[in-house]
VEXFI-299360 format. One line per field, with one value per atom (N, C-alpha, C): residue number from 1; residue in one letter; atom name; x, y, z. Coordinates in steps of 0.02 Angstrom, whole numbers, plus 50000, padded with zeros to 5 digits. Layout:
// residues N
pos = [NUM, ...]
code = [A, ...]
site = [CA, ...]
xx = [X, ...]
yy = [Y, ...]
zz = [Z, ...]
This chain:
// residues 190
pos = [1, 1, 1, 2, 2, 2, 3, 3, 3, 4, 4, 4, 5, 5, 5, 6, 6, 6, 7, 7, 7, 8, 8, 8, 9, 9, 9, 10, 10, 10, 11, 11, 11, 12, 12, 12, 13, 13, 13, 14, 14, 14, 15, 15, 15, 16, 16, 16, 17, 17, 17, 18, 18, 18, 19, 19, 19, 20, 20, 20, 21, 21, 21, 22, 22, 22, 23, 23, 23, 24, 24, 24, 25, 25, 25, 26, 26, 26, 27, 27, 27, 28, 28, 28, 29, 29, 29, 30, 30, 30, 31, 31, 31, 32, 32, 32, 33, 33, 33, 34, 34, 34, 35, 35, 35, 36, 36, 36, 37, 37, 37, 38, 38, 38, 39, 39, 39, 40, 40, 40, 41, 41, 41, 42, 42, 42, 43, 43, 43, 44, 44, 44, 45, 45, 45, 46, 46, 46, 47, 47, 47, 48, 48, 48, 49, 49, 49, 50, 50, 50, 51, 51, 51, 52, 52, 52, 53, 53, 53, 54, 54, 54, 55, 55, 55, 56, 56, 56, 57, 57, 57, 58, 58, 58, 59, 59, 59, 60, 60, 60, 61, 61, 61, 62, 62, 62, 63, 63, 63, 64, 64, 64, 65, 65, 65, 66, 66, 66, 67, 67, 67, 68, 68, 68, 69, 69, 69, 70, 70, 70, 71, 71, 71, 72, 72, 72, 73, 73, 73, 74, 74, 74, 75, 75, 75, 76, 76, 76, 77, 77, 77, 78, 78, 78, 79, 79, 79, 80, 80, 80, 81, 81, 81, 82, 82, 82, 83, 83, 83, 84, 84, 84, 85, 85, 85, 86, 86, 86, 87, 87, 87, 88, 88, 88, 89, 89, 89, 90, 90, 90, 91, 91, 91, 92, 92, 92, 93, 93, 93, 94, 94, 94, 95, 95, 95, 96, 96, 96, 97, 97, 97, 98, 98, 98, 99, 99, 99, 100, 100, 100, 101, 101, 101, 102, 102, 102, 103, 103, 103, 104, 104, 104, 105, 105, 105, 106, 106, 106, 107, 107, 107, 108, 108, 108, 109, 109, 109, 110, 110, 110, 111, 111, 111, 112, 112, 112, 113, 113, 113, 114, 114, 114, 115, 115, 115, 116, 116, 116, 117, 117, 117, 118, 118, 118, 119, 119, 119, 120, 120, 120, 121, 121, 121, 122, 122, 122, 123, 123, 123, 124, 124, 124, 125, 125, 125, 126, 126, 126, 127, 127, 127, 128, 128, 128, 129, 129, 129, 130, 130, 130, 131, 131, 131, 132, 132, 132, 133, 133, 133, 134, 134, 134, 135, 135, 135, 136, 136, 136, 137, 137, 137, 138, 138, 138, 139, 139, 139, 140, 140, 140, 141, 141, 141, 142, 142, 142, 143, 143, 143, 144, 144, 144, 145, 145, 145, 146, 146, 146, 147, 147, 147, 148, 148, 148, 149, 149, 149, 150, 150, 150, 151, 151, 151, 152, 152, 152, 153, 153, 153, 154, 154, 154, 155, 155, 155, 156, 156, 156, 157, 157, 157, 158, 158, 158, 159, 159, 159, 160, 160, 160, 161, 161, 161, 162, 162, 162, 163, 163, 163, 164, 164, 164, 165, 165, 165, 166, 166, 166, 167, 167, 167, 168, 168, 168, 169, 169, 169, 170, 170, 170, 171, 171, 171, 172, 172, 172, 173, 173, 173, 174, 174, 174, 175, 175, 175, 176, 176, 176, 177, 177, 177, 178, 178, 178, 179, 179, 179, 180, 180, 180, 181, 181, 181, 182, 182, 182, 183, 183, 183, 184, 184, 184, 185, 185, 185, 186, 186, 186, 187, 187, 187, 188, 188, 188, 189, 189, 189, 190, 190, 190]
code = [M, M, M, V, V, V, K, K, K, K, K, K, R, R, R, V, V, V, I, I, I, C, C, C, Y, Y, Y, I, I, I, D, D, D, G, G, G, F, F, F, N, N, N, L, L, L, Y, Y, Y, H, H, H, S, S, S, I, I, I, V, V, V, A, A, A, L, L, L, G, G, G, S, S, S, D, D, D, Y, Y, Y, N, N, N, Y, Y, Y, L, L, L, K, K, K, W, W, W, V, V, V, N, N, N, L, L, L, W, W, W, K, K, K, L, L, L, S, S, S, N, N, N, A, A, A, Y, Y, Y, I, I, I, K, K, K, S, S, S, L, L, L, N, N, N, E, E, E, K, K, K, L, L, L, I, I, I, K, K, K, V, V, V, Y, Y, Y, Y, Y, Y, F, F, F, S, S, S, A, A, A, I, I, I, A, A, A, S, S, S, W, W, W, L, L, L, K, K, K, D, D, D, S, S, S, S, S, S, A, A, A, R, R, R, H, H, H, K, K, K, K, K, K, F, F, F, I, I, I, K, K, K, A, A, A, N, N, N, K, K, K, S, S, S, F, F, F, G, G, G, V, V, V, T, T, T, P, P, P, V, V, V, L, L, L, G, G, G, H, H, H, F, F, F, K, K, K, K, K, K, K, K, K, G, G, G, R, R, R, Q, Q, Q, C, C, C, K, K, K, K, K, K, C, C, C, S, S, S, A, A, A, K, K, K, W, W, W, S, S, S, E, E, E, H, H, H, E, E, E, E, E, E, K, K, K, Q, Q, Q, S, S, S, D, D, D, V, V, V, N, N, N, L, L, L, A, A, A, I, I, I, Y, Y, Y, L, L, L, V, V, V, K, K, K, H, H, H, A, A, A, C, C, C, L, L, L, N, N, N, N, N, N, F, F, F, D, D, D, K, K, K, A, A, A, F, F, F, V, V, V, I, I, I, S, S, S, A, A, A, D, D, D, S, S, S, D, D, D, L, L, L, C, C, C, P, P, P, P, P, P, I, I, I, D, D, D, F, F, F, V, V, V, I, I, I, N, N, N, D, D, D, C, C, C, K, K, K, K, K, K, E, E, E, V, V, V, E, E, E, I, I, I, L, L, L, I, I, I, P, P, P, P, P, P, N, N, N, R, R, R, Y, Y, Y, K, K, K, I, I, I, T, T, T, S, S, S, E, E, E, L, L, L, H, H, H, N, N, N, K, K, K, V, V, V, K, K, K, A, A, A, Y, Y, Y, K, K, K, I, I, I, K, K, K, K, K, K, S, S, S, I, I, I, W, W, W, K, K, K, P, P, P, I, I, I, N, N, N, F, F, F, A, A, A, I, I, I]
site = [N, CA, C, N, CA, C, N, CA, C, N, CA, C, N, CA, C, N, CA, C, N, CA, C, N, CA, C, N, CA, C, N, CA, C, N, CA, C, N, CA, C, N, CA, C, N, CA, C, N, CA, C, N, CA, C, N, CA, C, N, CA, C, N, CA, C, N, CA, C, N, CA, C, N, CA, C, N, CA, C, N, CA, C, N, CA, C, N, CA, C, N, CA, C, N, CA, C, N, CA, C, N, CA, C, N, CA, C, N, CA, C, N, CA, C, N, CA, C, N, CA, C, N, CA, C, N, CA, C, N, CA, C, N, CA, C, N, CA, C, N, CA, C, N, CA, C, N, CA, C, N, CA, C, N, CA, C, N, CA, C, N, CA, C, N, CA, C, N, CA, C, N, CA, C, N, CA, C, N, CA, C, N, CA, C, N, CA, C, N, CA, C, N, CA, C, N, CA, C, N, CA, C, N, CA, C, N, CA, C, N, CA, C, N, CA, C, N, CA, C, N, CA, C, N, CA, C, N, CA, C, N, CA, C, N, CA, C, N, CA, C, N, CA, C, N, CA, C, N, CA, C, N, CA, C, N, CA, C, N, CA, C, N, CA, C, N, CA, C, N, CA, C, N, CA, C, N, CA, C, N, CA, C, N, CA, C, N, CA, C, N, CA, C, N, CA, C, N, CA, C, N, CA, C, N, CA, C, N, CA, C, N, CA, C, N, CA, C, N, CA, C, N, CA, C, N, CA, C, N, CA, C, N, CA, C, N, CA, C, N, CA, C, N, CA, C, N, CA, C, N, CA, C, N, CA, C, N, CA, C, N, CA, C, N, CA, C, N, CA, C, N, CA, C, N, CA, C, N, CA, C, N, CA, C, N, CA, C, N, CA, C, N, CA, C, N, CA, C, N, CA, C, N, CA, C, N, CA, C, N, CA, C, N, CA, C, N, CA, C, N, CA, C, N, CA, C, N, CA, C, N, CA, C, N, CA, C, N, CA, C, N, CA, C, N, CA, C, N, CA, C, N, CA, C, N, CA, C, N, CA, C, N, CA, C, N, CA, C, N, CA, C, N, CA, C, N, CA, C, N, CA, C, N, CA, C, N, CA, C, N, CA, C, N, CA, C, N, CA, C, N, CA, C, N, CA, C, N, CA, C, N, CA, C, N, CA, C, N, CA, C, N, CA, C, N, CA, C, N, CA, C, N, CA, C, N, CA, C, N, CA, C, N, CA, C, N, CA, C, N, CA, C, N, CA, C, N, CA, C, N, CA, C, N, CA, C, N, CA, C, N, CA, C, N, CA, C, N, CA, C, N, CA, C, N, CA, C, N, CA, C, N, CA, C, N, CA, C, N, CA, C, N, CA, C, N, CA, C, N, CA, C, N, CA, C, N, CA, C, N, CA, C, N, CA, C, N, CA, C, N, CA, C, N, CA, C, N, CA, C, N, CA, C, N, CA, C, N, CA, C, N, CA, C, N, CA, C, N, CA, C, N, CA, C]
xx = [50042, 50000, 50044, 50032, 50068, 50037, 50080, 50055, 50056, 50006, 50004, 50062, 50100, 50157, 50132, 50148, 50125, 50186, 50183, 50234, 50198, 50229, 50201, 50243, 50209, 50240, 50217, 50265, 50248, 50269, 50221, 50232, 50254, 50319, 50347, 50322, 50320, 50298, 50224, 50184, 50113, 50100, 50135, 50129, 50154, 50213, 50242, 50197, 50172, 50131, 50064, 50039, 49978, 49992, 50051, 50070, 50078, 50112, 50122, 50054, 50006, 49940, 49903, 49923, 49892, 49910, 49966, 49987, 50043, 50072, 50132, 50121, 50059, 50045, 50062, 50066, 50079, 50147, 50193, 50260, 50295, 50279, 50311, 50296, 50240, 50223, 50272, 50309, 50359, 50414, 50418, 50470, 50440, 50389, 50355, 50402, 50396, 50430, 50387, 50411, 50371, 50356, 50402, 50389, 50331, 50333, 50280, 50213, 50214, 50153, 50123, 50164, 50140, 50115, 50152, 50135, 50070, 50052, 49991, 49928, 49935, 49877, 49873, 49920, 49914, 49855, 49806, 49743, 49734, 49773, 49761, 49827, 49822, 49881, 49907, 49866, 49889, 49921, 49938, 49974, 50041, 50091, 50156, 50186, 50204, 50238, 50309, 50327, 50393, 50440, 50411, 50454, 50416, 50452, 50424, 50471, 50442, 50479, 50455, 50503, 50490, 50516, 50471, 50488, 50488, 50546, 50553, 50611, 50632, 50690, 50717, 50781, 50814, 50817, 50792, 50796, 50864, 50915, 50985, 51001, 50964, 50977, 50953, 50914, 50890, 50930, 50983, 51031, 51000, 50962, 50933, 50881, 50837, 50786, 50816, 50867, 50897, 50934, 50965, 50999, 50949, 50891, 50839, 50810, 50800, 50772, 50820, 50884, 50934, 50935, 50928, 50926, 50864, 50806, 50744, 50752, 50781, 50791, 50838, 50892, 50941, 50908, 50869, 50834, 50786, 50747, 50699, 50733, 50791, 50830, 50849, 50865, 50885, 50828, 50766, 50708, 50687, 50725, 50711, 50677, 50666, 50633, 50685, 50664, 50708, 50689, 50735, 50720, 50735, 50693, 50703, 50697, 50754, 50755, 50754, 50712, 50711, 50756, 50738, 50778, 50733, 50762, 50727, 50756, 50713, 50734, 50718, 50766, 50756, 50718, 50664, 50622, 50614, 50622, 50610, 50536, 50514, 50445, 50442, 50385, 50375, 50303, 50293, 50226, 50197, 50136, 50103, 50081, 50071, 50048, 50106, 50158, 50212, 50278, 50281, 50342, 50400, 50386, 50439, 50460, 50525, 50552, 50581, 50576, 50605, 50615, 50649, 50660, 50625, 50599, 50570, 50599, 50593, 50616, 50555, 50557, 50502, 50527, 50493, 50513, 50498, 50545, 50538, 50550, 50514, 50523, 50493, 50474, 50447, 50385, 50336, 50274, 50287, 50329, 50345, 50383, 50430, 50467, 50419, 50373, 50325, 50284, 50259, 50219, 50259, 50321, 50363, 50376, 50394, 50407, 50345, 50287, 50224, 50209, 50212, 50197, 50249, 50312, 50367, 50359, 50349, 50343, 50281, 50227, 50167, 50180, 50213, 50228, 50277, 50322, 50371, 50343, 50280, 50247, 50285, 50308, 50345, 50299, 50235, 50187, 50120, 50079, 50009, 49963, 49986, 49946, 49993, 49970, 50010, 49970, 50006, 49980, 50012, 49973, 49999, 49979, 50029, 50016, 50024, 49967, 49966, 49894, 49886, 49821, 49824, 49874, 49887, 49849, 49800, 49760, 49799, 49859, 49902, 49920, 49912, 49928, 49871, 49814, 49758, 49775, 49807, 49822, 49866, 49923, 49962, 49925, 49885, 49846, 49795, 49761, 49715, 49750, 49809, 49847, 49864, 49887, 49906, 49846, 49789, 49728, 49700, 49692, 49657, 49700, 49762, 49805, 49849, 49870, 49914, 49875, 49812, 49768, 49795, 49818, 49844, 49796, 49798, 49759, 49798, 49762, 49792, 49746, 49775, 49738, 49774, 49735, 49761, 49757, 49812, 49813, 49819, 49766, 49762, 49788, 49838, 49866, 49812, 49824, 49777, 49763, 49703, 49682, 49680, 49682, 49684, 49625, 49580, 49528, 49480, 49461, 49413, 49442, 49506, 49535, 49553, 49541, 49561, 49503, 49446, 49387, 49402, 49442, 49459, 49496, 49539, 49575, 49530, 49496, 49458, 49393, 49375, 49319, 49340, 49405, 49431, 49447, 49475, 49500, 49482, 49495, 49486, 49533, 49506, 49546, 49534, 49586, 49582, 49616, 49585, 49617, 49671, 49729, 49782, 49763, 49756, 49737, 49800, 49798, 49856, 49872, 49822, 49832, 49878, 49886, 49930, 50000, 50014, 50080, 50130, 50186, 50238, 50301, 50319, 50381, 50442, 50493, 50555, 50586, 50608, 50645, 50720, 50752, 50821, 50870, 50844, 50888, 50902, 50864, 50873, 50938]
yy = [49941, 50000, 50062, 50110, 50173, 50220, 50246, 50291, 50363, 50402, 50473, 50507, 50546, 50582, 50647, 50656, 50716, 50756, 50821, 50868, 50918, 50935, 50985, 51048, 51105, 51171, 51210, 51230, 51259, 51332, 51375, 51446, 51453, 51457, 51454, 51507, 51569, 51623, 51620, 51600, 51592, 51539, 51484, 51430, 51454, 51485, 51507, 51557, 51607, 51658, 51630, 51578, 51547, 51509, 51481, 51446, 51496, 51552, 51604, 51629, 51637, 51661, 51612, 51549, 51500, 51512, 51546, 51560, 51514, 51530, 51496, 51422, 51401, 51330, 51287, 51317, 51280, 51294, 51321, 51336, 51274, 51215, 51154, 51143, 51171, 51162, 51199, 51246, 51282, 51234, 51176, 51127, 51067, 51079, 51025, 50993, 50928, 50891, 50901, 50941, 50960, 50901, 50853, 50794, 50753, 50741, 50703, 50739, 50805, 50844, 50836, 50843, 50836, 50766, 50717, 50647, 50626, 50661, 50644, 50657, 50695, 50710, 50667, 50620, 50569, 50525, 50520, 50489, 50417, 50395, 50327, 50293, 50228, 50189, 50204, 50238, 50252, 50322, 50353, 50417, 50409, 50447, 50444, 50514, 50536, 50600, 50593, 50632, 50625, 50683, 50741, 50799, 50849, 50883, 50938, 50997, 51055, 51117, 51166, 51198, 51246, 51315, 51364, 51430, 51479, 51511, 51556, 51604, 51638, 51683, 51687, 51699, 51703, 51776, 51791, 51858, 51867, 51879, 51877, 51931, 51984, 52036, 52015, 51963, 51936, 51873, 51880, 51825, 51760, 51765, 51705, 51673, 51714, 51688, 51656, 51690, 51662, 51597, 51592, 51530, 51473, 51486, 51435, 51416, 51466, 51453, 51410, 51425, 51385, 51313, 51305, 51238, 51200, 51235, 51205, 51183, 51226, 51209, 51150, 51150, 51094, 51028, 51030, 50969, 50944, 50989, 50968, 50945, 50974, 50950, 50877, 50858, 50789, 50740, 50765, 50723, 50725, 50762, 50764, 50827, 50876, 50939, 50984, 51014, 51060, 51132, 51169, 51240, 51282, 51332, 51382, 51449, 51484, 51544, 51608, 51654, 51722, 51764, 51826, 51870, 51924, 51964, 52021, 52085, 52134, 52199, 52250, 52293, 52345, 52402, 52423, 52477, 52532, 52594, 52652, 52666, 52683, 52700, 52768, 52801, 52866, 52873, 52897, 52909, 52970, 52964, 53019, 53074, 53057, 53106, 53146, 53109, 53143, 53147, 53116, 53115, 53075, 53037, 52993, 52943, 52927, 52880, 52819, 52762, 52700, 52653, 52598, 52548, 52483, 52449, 52382, 52337, 52273, 52223, 52190, 52182, 52152, 52091, 52035, 51973, 51977, 51953, 51956, 51888, 51873, 51817, 51750, 51739, 51673, 51655, 51700, 51685, 51675, 51719, 51714, 51649, 51632, 51569, 51509, 51509, 51454, 51450, 51507, 51507, 51482, 51505, 51484, 51408, 51383, 51310, 51270, 51292, 51256, 51254, 51310, 51314, 51276, 51286, 51252, 51176, 51151, 51079, 51051, 51089, 51067, 51063, 51115, 51116, 51060, 51044, 50990, 50921, 50918, 50855, 50819, 50856, 50827, 50798, 50815, 50788, 50778, 50738, 50729, 50770, 50781, 50817, 50860, 50920, 50964, 50981, 50982, 51011, 51079, 51129, 51196, 51213, 51222, 51242, 51317, 51352, 51425, 51448, 51511, 51542, 51607, 51613, 51674, 51672, 51716, 51717, 51742, 51770, 51788, 51726, 51667, 51605, 51581, 51616, 51594, 51591, 51643, 51638, 51579, 51566, 51508, 51442, 51438, 51377, 51367, 51421, 51416, 51390, 51417, 51396, 51321, 51299, 51228, 51182, 51202, 51162, 51164, 51223, 51231, 51218, 51241, 51234, 51172, 51152, 51093, 51031, 51039, 50982, 50941, 50977, 50944, 50956, 50911, 50918, 50962, 51005, 51046, 51043, 51032, 51035, 51086, 51127, 51176, 51148, 51151, 51132, 51197, 51217, 51283, 51281, 51323, 51326, 51346, 51330, 51348, 51424, 51443, 51513, 51550, 51515, 51549, 51530, 51487, 51461, 51516, 51561, 51613, 51662, 51675, 51725, 51695, 51631, 51599, 51579, 51611, 51590, 51590, 51637, 51640, 51576, 51551, 51489, 51428, 51420, 51357, 51356, 51410, 51408, 51381, 51379, 51356, 51281, 51256, 51188, 51155, 51090, 51056, 51087, 51101, 51132, 51095, 51086, 51051, 51094, 51097, 51130, 51083, 51110, 51070, 51060, 50998, 50982, 50978, 51015, 51015, 50945, 50902, 50835, 50791, 50807, 50764, 50791, 50849, 50878, 50839, 50824, 50788, 50831, 50852, 50891, 50851, 50886, 50853, 50820, 50758, 50724, 50735, 50779, 50796, 50741, 50689, 50633, 50589, 50597, 50555, 50573]
zz = [50000, 50000, 50000, 49955, 49952, 50003, 50047, 50099, 50075, 50099, 50086, 50122, 50086, 50115, 50146, 50210, 50247, 50270, 50256, 50282, 50326, 50383, 50429, 50426, 50422, 50420, 50482, 50524, 50589, 50591, 50604, 50616, 50689, 50700, 50767, 50815, 50793, 50837, 50851, 50803, 50813, 50867, 50862, 50912, 50980, 50981, 51045, 51081, 51046, 51079, 51103, 51070, 51094, 51160, 51166, 51227, 51284, 51270, 51321, 51346, 51301, 51320, 51367, 51368, 51412, 51486, 51498, 51567, 51589, 51646, 51671, 51687, 51700, 51712, 51652, 51594, 51532, 51502, 51542, 51516, 51487, 51514, 51489, 51415, 51390, 51319, 51273, 51301, 51261, 51238, 51270, 51252, 51216, 51177, 51141, 51089, 51083, 51030, 50967, 50921, 50863, 50816, 50813, 50772, 50801, 50867, 50899, 50895, 50903, 50898, 50828, 50777, 50708, 50694, 50717, 50705, 50740, 50794, 50831, 50788, 50735, 50693, 50631, 50624, 50571, 50590, 50546, 50565, 50543, 50497, 50472, 50456, 50446, 50429, 50359, 50319, 50251, 50244, 50301, 50300, 50337, 50313, 50345, 50348, 50408, 50415, 50390, 50339, 50310, 50326, 50347, 50360, 50403, 50446, 50487, 50479, 50462, 50455, 50509, 50541, 50594, 50572, 50566, 50542, 50600, 50611, 50668, 50656, 50709, 50707, 50779, 50785, 50850, 50872, 50931, 50960, 50992, 50952, 50975, 51028, 51032, 51081, 51151, 51156, 51220, 51235, 51273, 51283, 51309, 51364, 51394, 51347, 51320, 51274, 51212, 51184, 51123, 51138, 51197, 51216, 51223, 51255, 51262, 51193, 51151, 51085, 51043, 51047, 51011, 51037, 51102, 51132, 51108, 51106, 51081, 51008, 50967, 50897, 50889, 50927, 50924, 50944, 50998, 51020, 50967, 50938, 50887, 50823, 50807, 50749, 50760, 50822, 50836, 50824, 50823, 50809, 50736, 50695, 50623, 50599, 50643, 50624, 50589, 50534, 50497, 50513, 50545, 50558, 50496, 50485, 50432, 50468, 50473, 50514, 50473, 50496, 50471, 50515, 50526, 50569, 50598, 50642, 50671, 50642, 50634, 50610, 50664, 50680, 50730, 50696, 50729, 50702, 50753, 50730, 50773, 50779, 50838, 50851, 50885, 50878, 50910, 50931, 50992, 51019, 50984, 50960, 50925, 50973, 51036, 51085, 51116, 51138, 51174, 51137, 51079, 51036, 51065, 51117, 51144, 51091, 51090, 51040, 51074, 51040, 51064, 51005, 51018, 50966, 50985, 50935, 50944, 50891, 50904, 50854, 50823, 50759, 50722, 50685, 50696, 50663, 50589, 50549, 50476, 50445, 50393, 50347, 50367, 50429, 50448, 50408, 50405, 50369, 50294, 50267, 50195, 50181, 50224, 50215, 50217, 50265, 50270, 50205, 50182, 50121, 50061, 50054, 49998, 50000, 50058, 50065, 50049, 50075, 50062, 49988, 49954, 49883, 49842, 49858, 49821, 49826, 49887, 49897, 49862, 49861, 49826, 49751, 49723, 49652, 49632, 49677, 49663, 49679, 49702, 49721, 49776, 49825, 49882, 49935, 49933, 49982, 49949, 49984, 49963, 50008, 50070, 50119, 50160, 50178, 50220, 50283, 50338, 50400, 50406, 50424, 50438, 50509, 50553, 50622, 50625, 50625, 50626, 50632, 50651, 50650, 50610, 50568, 50530, 50464, 50457, 50396, 50335, 50345, 50288, 50247, 50277, 50241, 50196, 50196, 50154, 50080, 50050, 49978, 49959, 49994, 49974, 49986, 50038, 50051, 49995, 49975, 49919, 49856, 49842, 49783, 49787, 49844, 49853, 49844, 49869, 49864, 49792, 49765, 49701, 49640, 49642, 49583, 49584, 49644, 49650, 49669, 49686, 49704, 49762, 49814, 49874, 49932, 49980, 50041, 50090, 50125, 50178, 50239, 50297, 50360, 50405, 50438, 50484, 50555, 50590, 50661, 50700, 50732, 50762, 50834, 50848, 50917, 50967, 51031, 51084, 51084, 51103, 51108, 51042, 50986, 50922, 50877, 50900, 50856, 50832, 50877, 50859, 50807, 50811, 50765, 50697, 50688, 50626, 50582, 50590, 50551, 50477, 50453, 50382, 50360, 50404, 50388, 50393, 50450, 50458, 50420, 50387, 50340, 50272, 50259, 50195, 50193, 50247, 50249, 50315, 50320, 50384, 50435, 50493, 50545, 50611, 50649, 50713, 50766, 50824, 50880, 50906, 50919, 50950, 51023, 51043, 51112, 51156, 51211, 51256, 51282, 51285, 51313, 51271, 51206, 51166, 51158, 51186, 51180, 51222, 51194, 51229, 51234, 51294, 51300, 51278, 51258, 51238, 51298, 51289, 51342, 51327, 51365, 51351, 51371, 51403, 51421, 51361, 51308, 51248, 51214]
């Protein structure tokens, strides 16, 4: 029997910020094994998870956070997850009322990278079905293209606390809420 090839595409910041919104009781979810999370949504014996891509960026100006993020990426790489990293851009901001100025960092390229990989892999026939872990409606156009023009299946796995804001996504394709009960933290003893 030929199995359906499944690739999972993970919007790292979308997933991370949904976990943060759950509160400190769920901090352990920040260390989720992304391969196991993706594989938990394989529904039948005729599907096989063949690849997981994680799209994110390192906040290098935050030493502790960036060190933890690098450790998370390294651990997930050991399970077969492929990271695709964008970057942060420093942006000047100014208050319209008081003219105070400050700098913020804005993450760049993660969403675009995810969209490009999804479309490229569909066009190259690298998968039969794609999982997209995100609640970002900016992904609607590439998802539409993959479904309508490439004739591929796409399922959205919606991070916690994001289901209501993703109506545009889950009205287009099958969508599932990611259940906290199936998340498996990384075992660093492996």
